[in-house]
C-alpha positions as CSV (number, residue, x, y, z in Angstrom):
1,M,38.0,15.4,33.9
2,N,35.8,16.4,31.6
3,T,32.6,17.9,32.9
4,V,28.9,16.1,32.3
5,Q,27.0,18.7,30.0
6,K,23.8,17.5,28.2
7,P,24.8,16.6,24.7
8,K,24.1,18.7,22.1
9,L,22.7,17.8,18.3
10,F,23.6,20.6,15.5
11,Q,20.9,19.9,13.1
12,Y,18.8,21.1,10.3
13,A,14.8,20.3,10.2
14,V,14.4,18.6,7.4
15,C,17.8,16.6,7.2
16,P,17.0,12.9,6.8
17,F,20.7,12.2,7.9
18,C,20.1,14.7,11.3
19,Q,16.8,13.0,12.3
20,K,18.3,9.2,12.2
21,V,20.5,11.0,15.0
22,D,17.3,12.4,16.9
23,A,15.5,9.2,16.8
24,I,18.3,7.3,18.4
25,L,18.3,10.0,21.0
26,A,14.6,9.4,21.7
27,Y,14.2,5.7,21.4
28,K,17.1,5.9,24.7
29,K,15.3,8.6,26.2
30,V,18.8,10.8,26.2
31,P,18.0,14.7,27.2
32,F,19.8,16.5,25.0
33,E,19.5,20.1,23.5
34,A,18.9,20.8,19.5
35,V,20.9,23.4,17.6
36,E,19.2,24.5,14.1
37,V,21.9,25.8,11.9
38,H,21.8,28.7,9.7
39,P,21.7,26.7,6.6
40,L,23.3,30.0,4.7
41,N,26.4,30.5,6.9
42,K,26.3,27.4,9.4
43,K,27.4,29.9,12.3
44,E,26.3,27.4,14.6
45,I,29.3,25.1,13.7
46,G,31.6,27.9,13.1
47,F,33.5,26.0,15.8
48,S,33.9,23.0,13.7
49,E,37.4,23.5,11.9
50,N,37.9,20.2,9.4
51,Y,33.7,18.8,9.5
52,K,31.4,21.3,8.0
53,K,28.4,19.8,7.5
54,V,25.2,18.5,9.9
55,P,25.1,16.6,11.8
56,I,27.6,17.4,14.5
57,Y,27.1,15.9,18.0
58,I,28.6,16.6,21.2
59,D,28.6,14.8,23.7
60,Q,28.1,14.2,27.9
61,E,32.2,14.8,28.2
62,G,32.1,17.7,25.0
63,R,33.4,15.6,22.7
64,Q,32.4,16.2,18.8
65,I,31.3,13.3,17.1
66,N,30.5,14.0,13.3
67,D,28.3,11.7,11.2
68,S,24.9,10.1,11.3
69,T,26.0,7.0,11.7
70,P,29.1,7.5,13.9
71,I,26.9,9.3,15.9
72,M,24.6,6.6,16.5
73,R,26.7,4.0,17.3
74,N,28.2,6.3,20.2
75,I,24.9,7.2,21.3
76,D,24.4,3.3,21.6
77,S,27.0,2.4,23.3
78,T,27.4,5.1,25.9
79,Y,23.6,4.8,27.0
80,P,23.3,0.8,27.2
81,D,19.8,0.8,27.9
82,R,17.5,-0.7,25.4
83,P,20.3,-1.6,23.0
84,V,19.8,-0.8,19.0
85,F,22.7,-2.2,17.1
86,E,22.8,-5.8,16.6
87,T,25.7,-8.4,17.5
88,D,24.9,-11.4,16.1
89,Q,26.5,-11.6,12.9
90,A,24.0,-12.5,10.8
91,A,21.6,-10.1,11.7
92,K,24.4,-7.2,12.1
93,A,25.4,-8.4,8.2
94,K,21.6,-7.1,6.8
95,E,21.3,-4.5,9.4
96,D,24.6,-3.3,7.8
97,Q,23.1,-3.9,4.4
98,W,20.1,-1.7,5.1
99,L,22.1,1.3,6.3
100,K,23.8,1.5,3.6
101,W,21.1,1.7,1.6
102,S,18.7,4.0,3.3
103,D,22.1,6.7,3.3
104,E,22.8,6.0,-0.5
105,V,19.7,4.9,-2.2
106,L,16.5,6.3,0.4
107,V,18.2,9.4,1.1
108,S,19.1,10.5,-2.6
109,S,15.3,10.2,-3.6
110,L,14.3,12.9,-1.1
111,P,15.9,15.7,-2.7
112,P,14.5,15.3,-6.5
113,L,11.1,14.7,-4.7
114,V,10.8,17.4,-1.7
115,Y,12.7,20.3,-4.0
116,R,11.5,19.9,-7.2
117,N,10.4,23.1,-7.9
118,I,10.4,26.4,-6.0
119,K,6.9,25.8,-4.5
120,D,7.7,22.8,-3.1
121,A,10.8,23.6,-1.8
122,C,9.7,27.2,-0.4
123,K,7.5,24.6,1.9
124,A,10.4,23.2,2.8
125,F,12.5,26.2,4.1
126,G,9.7,28.3,5.6
127,Y,9.7,25.1,7.5
128,I,13.2,25.2,8.3
129,A,13.7,28.5,9.1
130,N,10.2,28.8,11.5
131,V,11.9,26.1,13.9
132,G,15.0,27.8,14.1
133,K,15.8,31.1,16.3
134,F,16.4,33.5,13.0
135,S,15.5,37.0,12.9
136,P,12.3,37.3,10.2
137,F,14.7,38.9,7.5
138,Q,16.8,35.4,8.1
139,K,13.8,33.7,7.8
140,M,13.0,35.2,5.0
141,A,16.4,34.6,3.3
142,I,16.1,31.6,4.6
143,K,13.0,30.6,3.0
144,Y,13.5,31.5,-1.0
145,S,17.3,31.8,-1.3
146,G,17.5,28.1,0.0
147,A,14.5,27.6,-2.1
148,V,15.7,28.3,-5.1
149,V,20.0,26.8,-4.6
150,M,18.1,23.4,-3.4
151,T,15.8,23.1,-6.4
152,M,19.1,23.7,-8.7
153,V,20.9,20.9,-6.5
154,A,17.5,18.6,-7.0
155,K,17.6,18.9,-10.4
156,K,21.7,18.2,-10.7
157,S,20.9,15.1,-8.6
158,A,18.4,13.7,-10.1
159,K,20.4,13.8,-13.6
160,K,23.2,12.3,-11.7
161,K,20.6,9.6,-10.4
162,N,18.5,8.6,-13.0
163,I,15.5,9.2,-11.5
164,A,13.4,10.7,-14.3
165,D,10.1,10.5,-12.1
166,P,11.1,11.4,-8.2
167,V,7.6,10.2,-6.9
168,R,8.1,6.8,-8.9
169,H,11.5,6.2,-8.0
170,F,10.5,7.2,-3.7
171,K,7.4,4.8,-4.1
172,N,9.9,2.3,-5.6
173,C,12.1,2.6,-2.9
174,L,9.5,2.7,0.1
175,T,8.4,-0.6,-1.9
176,E,12.1,-2.0,-1.0
177,W,11.9,-1.3,2.3
178,E,8.3,-3.2,2.4
179,K,10.0,-6.2,1.0
180,A,13.3,-6.2,3.9
181,L,10.8,-6.0,5.8
182,E,9.3,-9.5,5.3
183,G,6.1,-9.4,6.8
184,G,7.7,-8.7,10.2
185,K,7.0,-6.1,12.7
186,Y,10.7,-4.8,12.2
187,L,13.6,-5.6,9.9
188,N,14.7,-8.2,12.4
189,G,11.6,-8.9,13.2
190,H,11.4,-8.8,17.3
191,K,13.1,-5.5,17.5
192,A,14.3,-2.0,16.5
193,N,17.5,-1.6,15.1
194,G,19.8,1.2,13.8
195,A,18.8,0.1,9.9
196,D,14.7,0.6,11.3
197,L,15.7,3.7,13.2
198,A,17.8,5.1,10.7
199,V,15.2,4.7,8.2
200,F,12.4,5.9,10.5
201,G,14.3,8.7,10.9
202,I,14.9,9.7,7.6
203,L,11.2,9.5,6.4
204,K,10.5,11.6,10.0
205,S,12.8,14.5,7.7
206,I,9.6,14.7,5.3
207,R,7.1,14.6,8.2
208,N,5.7,17.7,7.7
209,L,6.3,18.2,3.7
210,P,3.6,17.1,1.3
211,A,6.3,14.6,0.3
212,F,5.7,12.4,3.4
213,K,1.6,11.5,1.8
214,Y,3.8,8.5,-0.3
215,V,4.2,7.2,2.9
216,E,1.5,7.4,4.3
217,E,-0.1,5.6,1.0
218,N,2.1,2.3,1.6
219,Q,0.2,0.4,4.2
220,T,2.7,-2.0,5.3
221,V,5.5,1.0,5.7
222,Y,3.5,3.4,7.5
223,E,2.3,1.0,9.6
224,W,5.6,0.2,10.6
225,Y,6.3,3.8,10.8
226,Q,4.0,4.6,13.2
227,R,5.1,1.2,14.9
228,I,8.5,3.0,15.4
229,E,7.1,6.1,16.4
230,N,5.3,4.4,19.0
231,D,8.3,2.7,20.4
232,V,10.3,5.9,20.3
233,N,7.9,8.4,22.1
234,C,5.7,6.2,24.9
235,N,8.4,3.8,26.2
């Protein structure tokens, strides 16, 4: 028989996919251990043979689940209190549409925005280094090496996605989400579903970075964000 243990989430602090998982764990009040992965050598996930990305979730029975949305669905089924994912066919179709949008469109808007120059990239990697249990030398290496690498990656990503103006593109994404809410408190009107928590987690990944100011400038989206934040933290 497998031994019951506290679940573990192997993550990067500013990884939008990791924050999706963190959001549903917090929403369901599931106690877990967050393990910050060294973004350069990834030694903390050396145990994972065929999957070298984050998030990686080790459930209460020691089983490994990879990739943010499958992890979210696993958590929702394992902890049935406060169900998240839709079961009604029409509601599920809408939720799936915006889950896909969040992973393919919203997430892709972040690297060109967050890592558009060395200064902004250093702020992001400085935050990553500080939340992890790293030595002073490791923190310095993570901050500056990571910033250089991600600045180059962000430029390539912007070119590939044809994002000429990262700020305008991100603001357009926020407007899309605003329209999706259709004036309701949540995507489905009355409670947070999987897409709500996914988008919230993705935006939460930049909560401590300068780019979050654009979320605050969109009144509808920011009010929705605060509503989800309250659901996650207070219930």
